[in-house]
Residue, then its C-alpha position, 0 to 999 in steps of 0.5 A: x377531529x384531525x388525527x396527527x402523526x408527529x415526525x422527528x428526524x435528526x441526521x448525524x451529518x455535519x450540515x445538521x449539527x445545529x438542528x435540535x436533537x430528537x428528544x428536544x424536537x419531541x419535547x417541543x412538538x408535544x408542548x406545541x400539540x398541547x397548546x393547540x389542542x392537536x390529537x396525536x395518534x403516533x410518534x415517528x422518529x428517525x436518524x437518517x439524512x433526507x438528502x436522498x429518498x428512501x427513508x424507511x420510517x418516513x415512507x411507513x408514515x406516508x403509507x399509514x396516511x394513505x390508509x387514512x389512519x391520520x390526516x395531519x403531520x406535526x414536525x419541527x420544520x419542513x426540512x425535517x420532512x424533505x430535503x429532496x424533490x421526490x419526498x417533497x413532491x410526495x407531501x404536496x401530492x398527498x395534500x392535493x389529494x386531501x390525504x393530508x389535510x393539515x401540516x403543522x410546524x412551530x417554525x413555519x405557517x401552512x394552510x392547504x390553499x394554493x398560496x400555502x402549497x406554493x410556500x411549502x414547495x418554496x420551503x422544500x426547495x430552499x431545503x434542497x438548495x441548502x443541501x446542494x450548496x453545502x455539498x458543493x462547499x464541502x467538495x470545494x474544501x476537500x479539493x483545497x485540502x488535496x491541493x495542500x496534500x492533506x487526505x480528507x478521510x480517516x487516517x490509516x493505521x499508524x497515523x491519527x487525525x489531529x482535530x485542532x489542525x485537521x491534519x494527519x500525524x504519526x501515532x506514537x503508539x502504532x507508527x513504529x509497529x506498522x513500520x516494522x510490519x511493512x519492513x518485515x513483509x518486504x523481506x519476502x519471508x512472510x505470507x499474508x497469514x504470517x504477517x497477520x499473526x505478526x501484527x496481532x503479536x504487536x497489538x495491531x488488531x481489528x478496531x472493533x473485534x480486538x481479534x486478528x485483523x482481517x486479511x483484506x485489511x492487512x492487504x489494504x495496508x500493504x498496498x496503501x500508497x499513503x505510507x510512502x507519502x502519496x495518497x489515492x483519492x477517487x482513483x487519482x494519486x496525489x502528493x501528500x504533505x504528511x510524514x512518510x513511514x517508508x520509502x517508495x523503494x521499500x513500497x515497491x519491494x512490498x508489492x513484489x513480495x505480495x506477488x511472489x508470496x502473498x497467498x497463504x500456503x498450506x502448512x506441511x504435515x511434517x517439517x524435515x530439516x534439510x540443509x539445502x531445502x528451498x535453496x535451488x530449483x530444477x534447471x529444466x522445469x523450474x519447480x522446487x528441489x526437494x529432499x529425502x532421507x534413505x537408510x542403507x542396509x549398513x545403517x548409514x543414512x544418506x540425504x538426497x536432493x531431486x526435482x519434485x516434477x510437479x509440472x503438468x505442462x512440461x515433462x521433467x527428465x531430471x531423474x538424477x539424485x544428488x547426495x547432500x555431501x556432493x551438494x555441499x561440495x558444489x556450494x563450497x566451490x561456488x563460494x570459492x569462485x566469488x572469494x577475494x584473496x587478501x592481496x586483492x582486498x588490500x589493492x582494492x581498498x587502496x584504490x578506493x581511497x583514490x576514488x573518494x578524492x576523484x569522484x566529486x565532479x561525477x557526483x555533481x553531474x549525477x545529481x544534476x541529471x536527476x534534477x533535470x529528469x524530475x523537472x521533465x516529469x513535472x512538465x509532463x504532469x502539467x501538460x497532461x492536466x492541460x490536455x485533460x481539461x481540454x478533453x483530449x483524454x478520458x478520465x480513466x486514461x488521465x488517471x492511469x497516466x498521471x498515477x504512473x508519472x507520480x510514482x516515477x517522480x517519487x522514485x527519482x525524488x527519493x533517489x536524489x534525496x538519498x544521493x544528496x544525503x549519503x553522497x558517494x554512498x556507492x563507495x561504501x557499497x564497493x567497500x562492503x563488496x570487497x570485504x564480503x568477497x574477502x570474507x567468503x574465503x573464510x566461510x569456505x575454509x570454516x565449511x560453514x554451510x549455513x552461512x555460505x548458503x545465505x551468502x549465495x542467496x544474497x549475491x546470486x539468483x536463479x539458483x538451479x540444479x540440473x544433471x547433478x550440477x549447481x548453477x548460480x547467476x551472480x550479481x555484478x561484480x561477483x559475476x566477474x570473480x566467478x568467471x575468472x580463469x583458475x590460473x588468474x586466482x593465484x595470489x602471485x604478484x604478477x597474476x594478481x596484478x593482471x586479474x585486478x586490472x581486469x576486475x577494475x574494468x568490468x566493475x567500471x562497466x557495472x557501475x556508471x558512477x565509476x566510469x570517470x573514476x577508474x584508470x585501469 
């Protein structure tokens, strides 16, 4: 009597949803064996695709057959045994060697004859053809979704897969939370571990553990282009049709923050409160300026600032200490350099009203130039695709060039959208500059060093300390105010008029949108 193994397989993949479940297959096969008097010695069940060789339980069953523990297999259909040429060839080879003397299927006839083996090979071939054809159809569908700007994958955190429309939509529960996290990290005030803790406090946790999200997942979120409206598929950037969470500009700020502050830092053993700590760097070696307290014999306490001199490459000769009161004095002096007197403020605000009525033509020209630049990038993308299809580029080179062009196009599109939405927004920025520069005078008068420090951080960069002197590179147009001679700061009518004319000219050069708007 021939001994049989029952083999049942069910894959969780889409193409096999119509196949009976393993429980249903077992029930049918047991009934079939009972009706036909088959002697079953063991049942094998497996939940794995048969598109590729390497099924452990299937190979274990064939090994038992080669040992002679059974001579027959009972399965629902030949495609349950194999959907690839390797496993199908093994079955036919064992039939040729008479290791398998009988194959039984409720849905297929088989006899170990030349005609039977030919029909079996046809059945295996049909199963493989069905799998290959289905794969091609799925890939074609994915390509079509990508053309429509739809990511064919699981939605990232902050979004969800809409099952009815098969699109990716914002998740009302997490969308704003993720947006808050991205904006926070862009400020540069968070490390990866700090932003990980912030996400946990907002309820953004690991999907399975419920604990803090792994740092690798946090970093992936921060680098995901999906959040600004693009998505990456097989190394290539595509334009998405979903609602962006952030702008490309903010995304670029996040990437810069990752470079500057992405690595977790060791916690300090003792936190000392110093007014100007982390405000400036050494002007010679570029390392941080630290601070310490010294108590004199008189009992009076002094705070000193000095270079940490941690550079192993460049020896630092900055041995000079700077007392905190001298540091504060220089901070105040730098704020006064960029302060705007009330007389200038009023004159500038009056001039701003004139600009508002004269700048319409310049704005139209600026928008038109942006549209031309965007159109030129689209043309480059089309030519790049044609060149790639003509095999003028390797895949890696094509993807790298396309991704760079897509990023540039997105940046210019956002700039155009922002300009069309806000109009003459630079006028508002100029007004804010006038008011901020005027407010700096009040900060100096009040000796509010905490606010003065924040103000200088905002308007200046490369803050350095060398030979006991604080130097700051001011952004335009604050740099003009800082470089004005002392006599030009007098608030007299003649001097103020002369200085303001100089200021108009320099501010004109610092902002191309003002070129045709100012008449110094």
